[in-house]
C-alpha positions as CSV (number, residue, x, y, z in Angstrom):
1,M,133.8,114.9,69.6
2,K,135.8,116.3,66.7
3,G,132.9,118.7,66.0
4,L,133.5,120.2,69.5
5,G,137.0,121.1,68.6
6,F,139.0,118.3,70.3
7,E,140.0,114.8,69.6
8,L,140.2,111.8,72.0
9,E,143.0,109.4,71.9
10,A,140.6,106.5,72.2
11,E,136.9,106.5,71.3
12,D,135.9,104.4,74.3
13,Y,136.0,107.2,76.8
14,I,132.8,109.2,76.2
15,S,129.8,108.2,74.1
16,F,126.5,110.0,73.5
17,T,123.1,108.4,73.7
18,K,120.0,109.1,71.7
19,N,118.8,111.2,74.6
20,K,120.5,114.6,74.0
21,N,120.9,115.3,77.7
22,E,122.8,112.1,78.5
23,F,126.3,110.8,77.8
24,V,128.1,107.8,79.1
25,F,131.7,107.4,80.4
26,K,133.4,104.3,79.3
27,C,136.9,103.6,80.4
28,N,138.7,100.3,80.8
29,D,141.7,101.9,82.5
30,K,140.9,102.0,86.2
31,E,143.9,104.2,86.9
32,L,142.8,106.8,84.4
33,M,139.1,106.9,85.6
34,P,139.6,109.1,88.7
35,D,141.4,111.7,86.6
36,I,138.4,111.7,84.1
37,F,136.0,112.2,87.0
38,I,138.0,115.0,88.6
39,Q,137.9,116.9,85.3
40,F,134.3,116.2,84.7
41,F,133.1,117.2,88.2
42,G,135.2,120.4,88.0
43,V,133.4,121.4,84.8
44,W,130.1,120.3,86.2
45,K,130.6,122.3,89.5
46,N,131.4,125.4,87.4
47,Q,128.3,124.9,85.3
48,I,126.1,124.6,88.4
49,A,127.6,127.7,89.9
50,L,127.0,129.6,86.6
51,L,123.4,128.5,86.5
52,N,122.9,129.5,90.2
53,T,124.3,132.9,89.5
54,M,122.1,133.4,86.5
55,Q,119.0,132.3,88.5
56,N,120.0,134.7,91.3
57,Q,120.3,137.6,88.8
58,Y,116.9,136.8,87.3
59,L,115.3,136.7,90.8
60,E,117.0,139.9,91.8
61,E,115.6,141.7,88.7
62,L,112.2,140.3,89.3
63,R,112.2,141.4,92.9
64,N,113.4,144.9,91.9
65,A,110.7,145.2,89.3
66,L,107.8,144.0,91.6
67,L,108.8,145.4,95.0
68,P,107.9,149.0,94.5
69,D,104.4,148.1,93.2
70,L,103.9,145.7,96.1
71,M,104.9,148.2,98.7
72,S,102.7,151.0,97.2
73,G,99.7,148.7,97.1
74,K,99.5,148.8,93.3
75,L,99.9,145.0,93.2
76,D,97.9,142.8,95.6
77,V,99.0,139.3,96.4
78,T,96.0,137.1,97.2
79,N,95.8,133.4,98.1
80,V,94.7,131.6,94.9
81,N,93.8,128.4,96.7
82,S,91.0,129.9,98.8
């Protein structure tokens, strides 16, 4: 955690696993746990909103690039499964 620029008071709050996409919360203080989750879910919610915005921008750019060719008949969409 020190490499990320902050230091925890106790090392038993967050630990990382060998799976780079996974981390584990460990907290023995049941009064502190709701505060940790509130902070975590706030950051998580913001991250999901950012990813959704980025995906929407990508889809908008793709639509804007393809739509003129689709409307003019330059591109043809056929059913691949038939």
